[in-house]
C-alpha positions in Angstrom: 125.6 101.8 70.4 128.0 98.8 70.7 125.7 96.3 68.9 124.7 98.9 66.2 128.6 99.7 65.3 128.6 96.1 65.2 126.1 95.0 62.9 127.3 98.2 60.4 130.4 96.6 60.3 129.1 93.5 59.6 127.1 95.2 57.0 129.8 96.9 55.8 131.9 94.0 55.6 129.8 92.2 53.4 129.5 94.8 51.1 133.1 94.9 50.9 133.6 91.2 50.3 130.9 91.0 47.7 132.0 94.0 45.4 135.6 92.4 45.7 134.5 88.7 44.5 132.9 90.3 41.7 136.1 92.6 41.0 138.7 90.5 41.8 137.4 87.1 42.3 137.0 84.1 44.9 140.5 83.3 44.9 141.9 87.2 45.9 139.4 87.6 48.6 141.4 86.1 51.9 144.5 89.0 50.8 141.9 91.5 50.6 140.2 90.5 54.0 143.9 90.4 54.9 144.2 94.1 54.0 141.2 94.7 56.0 142.2 93.3 58.8 145.8 94.9 59.2 143.4 98.2 59.0 141.5 97.4 61.6 145.0 96.6 63.6 146.4 100.1 62.6 143.3 101.9 64.3 143.8 100.0 67.6 147.5 101.0 67.5 146.9 104.7 66.3 144.5 105.6 69.1 146.6 104.7 72.0 145.5 106.6 75.3 147.5 109.8 76.7 149.8 109.4 79.1 149.1 111.5 82.1 152.5 112.4 84.4 
């Protein structure tokens, strides 16, 4: 499942980047990529394991 999710994420990123470049142009593509990077980092922060005392 890990490899299939990696391929899915790559394909999804390519599709989002292609759509963003058509909609906003190549000069804004880095800012859109930064938003996706922040969303990915936020998903790691929000997925903390629960403490077992």
